[in-house]
N, C-alpha and C positions, 0 to 999 in steps of 0.2 A: 291570549290562548293561542292565535292564530299564528302571531309572531314567534312563540316560543315552539310550537309546530313546525315552523318554517325553518328555525334554525337547527332544530332536531334533524329535519331532513336533509339539510345541509351537511350535517356533520356526519350523517350516515353516508351520503354520497361520497364525501371526501375520504372517509374512512374505507369505503367500499373500492375506490378509484385508486387510492394511494397504500393500500393494506401492505403490499409486498415490499413497499420501500421500506416500511417501519420494521417489519417481521423477519428481515435478512440483515446480516452484516456483509458490508461491501468493501471488498478489498481491491484498491486500485491496481490496474494492471496495466494501463496505456494509455498515453496522450497523443491525440492527433493535431497537428498544427500545419495547415498549409498542405495537406496532403501527405505529410511525413509524420509516420508513427513512431514513438519513442516507447518501449516497453519499460516496466519498472524496474530500475538498476537494484541489484542485490546490495544490501549494506550490512552494517555490523549489529543491527537490532531488528527484531521482528516487525513487520507491517502491522500496524493496529487496523482493526476496522473503521471504516466510514459509515457513521450512522446518522439516520434521520430521527429526530427526536420532537416530543411535544410537550409543552409546559402550559397547561390550561387552553388558553385559546392560541398560545403562541407555538409556531413550528421553526425548527433549525436543522441545518445540514452541517455536519462536519466532515469535511474531506481530509482525511489523514495519509500521510505519507511519513516523512521525518517530522516534519511541523505539520500542524493542523490549520486548515483554511475552515473557518466556521462562519456561515451566515444565518440571520434569521430571515424567514420567507414567507410568502403566501402562496398557496396554490390556487390554480384555476379550477372553476367548477365545469369548465367547457373544453379544456383540452389538457393534453397530458403536459404540464409546464407547471413552474413555480418561478415566482419574482422575488429577488433579493430586495431587503428592505435595509440592512446594514450588516457589518460584520467586521471580522478581522484575522488575521494571520499571526500565528506564533513565531518568536523571531531567534529560536535555538540555532546556534551554528553547530553542523555537523563536520566531524573530522573523524574519519574511518577509511572503510573499504570503500573504494570507487568514491573517493570525495568529490571529484569534479561533477562526475555524472549525477550522483545523488544530490548534490547542491543544485545544480541546473534543473533536475526532475522538480525537486522540491519547490525552485522558484516558477516553474510552469504551473504547478498546482495552485499556489498562492496567487499569481497574476489572473490565473482563470476566474477565480472567484472573489478578489478582493482588487489588485493592482489595476488590472484592466477592465473591470465592471463597477459601475456606478451604482448606486442604490436606484431601482427601477428596471435593473436588467433582467429580463425574462430569459429563463432556460428550458429548453424543451428536455423531456426525458422519455426512454424507451426499455422497456424490460423485454428482454428476449431469453425464452426458455429452451432448455435442451435435456428432457427428463427433469431431474431434481436440480441441475445445475442452472444458473441464471445468470444472465449480463444486463449490467446496468449500463446505458448509453445516455450521458448528459451531454447537451447540445448549446453552445451560444450561437444562435442563429444569425447574429449580428459578422461574427468573425468565421463562423464555421468551425471552430476548434471544438474537438470532442474530448471527454475523458470517460473511459472504459473502467469499470468495477465486476469483480466476479463475487458471487456470493458465498466463495470459498477459496480460501488462499491456495494457489496453485492447482486449482480444480478439483478439491478433494473436499469432504465435508468436515474434517479437521484440519487444523492450520499446521500443515507439514513443518513449519519451524519448531513446533514443540519435540519434534523428533531429535534426538542426540546420539553421536557416536562417542566412543571412547577415546582418549589420548593419554600417552604416558611415555616416557616420566614426564612431568612437569612441574619443576623447571627442567628443560632439556639441556643436555651437554654435546650429544653427536648426533642420535637417530632418535627421531619421533616416530610412535608406533601409533597409529590409527586404526582403530577395530570397529567392528558392527556396522561395516558398510555395505554397499551393493554394487554389483558390477557396473561399469561404463558411467561411473558419475564423475562428474567434473570436479576436481580437487585443486583449490588455490590457496596460496600463502600469501598475505600482504604485510607489510610494515603498517604502523600506524599513522602514516601521512597516505595510506592508500595506494602505496607503489607495489605493483604485482611483482612478487620475487619467485614464486614457484607455481607450475600448472601442470596436471597429468589429469589421465582418467584412470579411475580405480578398476581394478582387475580382478578383484575378489571381495573377502570380508575384511581383509587386512591391508594396510600399505605401511612402507617403511620409508620415511622422508629424512634424507641427510641433511642435517642442519650445520654441519661444521663451517661452513663459510658464512653464516648468519652473523651478525653483530650481537652483542649483548643487548636484550632490551625485550619489549613485548610485541606479539605478532598476532594476528587473527589468521585462523585456519577456517576457510569456508568451503563446504561440501554441499553441492547441488542438493536440494530440498530438505537439507537439513540446518539447523540453527547454528550458527558461525561461534566458535570457540575461541577464547585467548589462551594463548602459551607464552611462557616466558624461556627466553634463550640466555642460560648462564655462562 
């Protein structure tokens, strides 16, 4: 009976201590290595939330960018920290917007939890609150490397990559029309290798892009705070 009560109290303690970890979706926002900060590069896919989960008495953390670094962990009852038991990183290849930057950032995420962290590695964590916005900071005290997560993508309650704009005609021959924009947003067009071909700032709700010099093929239109869209040049 005493053992059962002790385990129950430990469970309640852990739940109270770590509840915010499990009740928030965490979106990776920056990685700090050797004092150098790299913010999350934009890519052709929406960033999925990083999640803490529990399966019976087992705990897991999946840190997601393009690939996912997932570790099974144990929590400390005395400090705000968790220790890696094991884990692995998915190995999908990314080719698209900002190919080099995305691949390098993706590798940093996997290195932090997998390649550069043996089982037994302990991570400290801290949650900073600013109103309803929260920032999770996970630190490897051995290396000093930190990964920052926000509890909402781009600082909003809704994932802004769900927002869409309108493009036509698609396929395009001469001019591509982009509508449902806002003023002063960064507008960029990349080819499928990640090479930047066009860049401007929106001046209103609509934008007209001359594509006559583009080769036939598929391109990615990226608008700040919006989900990227593919279009075809014929």
